[in-house]
C-alpha positions in Angstrom: 0.0 0.1 0.2 2.9 2.3 0.7 4.3 1.8 -2.6 1.2 2.6 -4.5 1.0 5.9 -2.3 4.5 6.9 -3.1 4.0 6.0 -6.7 0.7 8.3 -6.8 1.9 11.2 -5.1 5.2 11.0 -7.3 2.9 11.1 -10.3 0.8 13.8 -8.8 3.7 16.1 -8.6 5.1 15.3 -12.1 1.4 16.1 -13.3 1.4 19.6 -11.2 4.8 20.3 -12.7 3.8 19.6 -16.3 0.7 21.7 -15.8 2.8 24.5 -14.6 5.2 24.4 -17.4 2.2 24.3 -19.8 0.8 27.2 -18.1 4.1 29.3 -18.3 4.6 28.4 -21.9 1.1 29.3 -22.7 1.6 32.7 -21.0 4.8 33.3 -22.6 3.4 32.6 -26.0 0.6 35.2 -25.4 2.9 37.8 -24.5 5.3 37.1 -27.3 2.3 37.3 -29.8 1.1 40.6 -28.2 4.6 41.9 -28.5 4.5 40.9 -32.2 1.3 42.7 -32.9 2.5 45.7 -31.1 -0.3 45.6 -28.6 0.8 47.0 -25.1 -2.5 46.7 -23.2 -4.0 43.5 -22.8 -5.4 41.0 -20.4 -6.1 37.4 -20.4 -7.8 34.7 -18.2 -8.9 31.3 -18.0 -11.1 29.2 -15.9 -12.2 25.5 -15.8 -13.8 25.4 -19.1 -13.3 28.8 -21.1 -10.8 31.5 -21.5 -10.7 35.1 -23.1 -8.0 37.6 -24.4 -9.0 41.2 -24.5 -6.7 43.8 -25.7 -6.8 47.5 -26.8 -5.9 48.4 -30.3 -6.2 52.1 -31.6 -8.3 53.1 -28.5 -11.0 50.5 -29.0 -11.4 47.4 -26.9 -11.3 43.8 -28.8 -12.3 40.5 -27.1 -11.6 36.9 -28.1 -13.3 34.0 -26.1 -13.1 30.3 -26.5 -14.6 27.5 -24.4 -14.9 23.7 -24.4 -18.5 23.9 -25.5 -17.7 25.8 -28.4 -14.9 23.4 -29.5 -17.3 20.5 -29.2 -19.8 22.2 -31.2 -17.1 22.4 -33.9 -16.1 18.9 -33.5 -12.8 19.5 -31.8 -12.8 17.2 -28.7 -9.1 17.5 -27.9 -10.0 20.7 -25.4 -9.9 19.5 -21.9 -9.7 22.7 -19.8 -9.6 26.6 -20.0 -5.9 26.4 -20.3 -6.3 24.5 -23.5 -8.6 26.9 -24.9 -6.3 29.7 -24.1 -3.7 27.7 -26.1 -5.9 27.4 -28.9 -6.5 31.3 -28.9 -2.8 31.9 -28.9 -2.3 29.4 -31.8 -5.2 31.5 -33.6 -3.4 34.8 -32.8 0.0 33.3 -33.9 -1.5 32.4 -37.2 -2.9 35.9 -37.5 0.6 37.2 -36.7 1.9 35.4 -39.5 -0.6 36.6 -42.0 0.0 40.3 -40.9 4.0 39.8 -41.1 3.6 38.6 -44.7 1.7 41.8 -45.6 -1.4 39.8 -46.7 -3.8 41.8 -44.5 -3.5 44.5 -41.6 -4.7 43.9 -38.1 -7.5 46.3 -38.5 -9.2 44.0 -41.1 -9.2 41.0 -38.8 -10.3 42.7 -35.6 -13.0 44.6 -36.9 -15.4 41.7 -35.9 -14.1 41.3 -32.3 -15.1 44.9 -31.1 -16.5 45.0 -27.8 -19.3 47.5 -27.8 -19.8 49.7 -24.5 -23.0 48.6 -22.8 -25.2 51.5 -22.5 -27.6 51.4 -19.4 -30.9 51.2 -20.9 -33.5 52.9 -18.9 -36.0 50.3 -17.7 -39.5 51.5 -17.6 -41.3 50.6 -14.3 -45.0 50.5 -14.3 -46.5 52.0 -11.3 -48.6 49.5 -9.3 -52.1 50.2 -8.6 -53.2 50.4 -5.0 -54.4 46.9 -4.0 -57.3 47.2 -1.6 -57.0 44.2 0.8 -60.2 42.5 1.9 -61.4 43.4 5.4 -61.5 40.3 7.6 -64.9 39.9 9.1 -64.7 38.1 12.4 -67.0 35.3 10.9 -64.1 34.3 8.7 -61.7 34.1 11.5 -61.6 30.7 13.0 -63.2 30.5 16.6 -59.7 29.5 18.2 -58.2 32.6 17.1 -60.9 34.7 18.2 -60.6 33.0 21.7 -56.8 33.8 22.0 -57.4 37.6 21.5 
């Protein structure tokens, strides 16, 4: 039993170390891509089943999102967690970098569909409630036990 415990703990630490190196390489990849695209303001995050990369380009906000459910809808089943989603977004941005560096298209052309519109606070119309007139309780309606207690 001890042998199995030692073996499982050893493999758990290897798995955590591998996950940490995957995370570090993914973050490094995203940073390198943003440097290649000459984007200074950006943020990214991932959770259990999705991720996003949000960046500012020419004063406008752009956002790319990916999730396990979106991948499954498209028939991609190799995506297991949010970090895998972030890696796929990084690969997509890397492909975009190659297209831009070749001079085929400009970044403006590609990011036009990713604009994040500012949400305007819509005024919600609240209908005024009519005053409700509650029925008056007549002693006959109150049970005999309740009348005795008062």
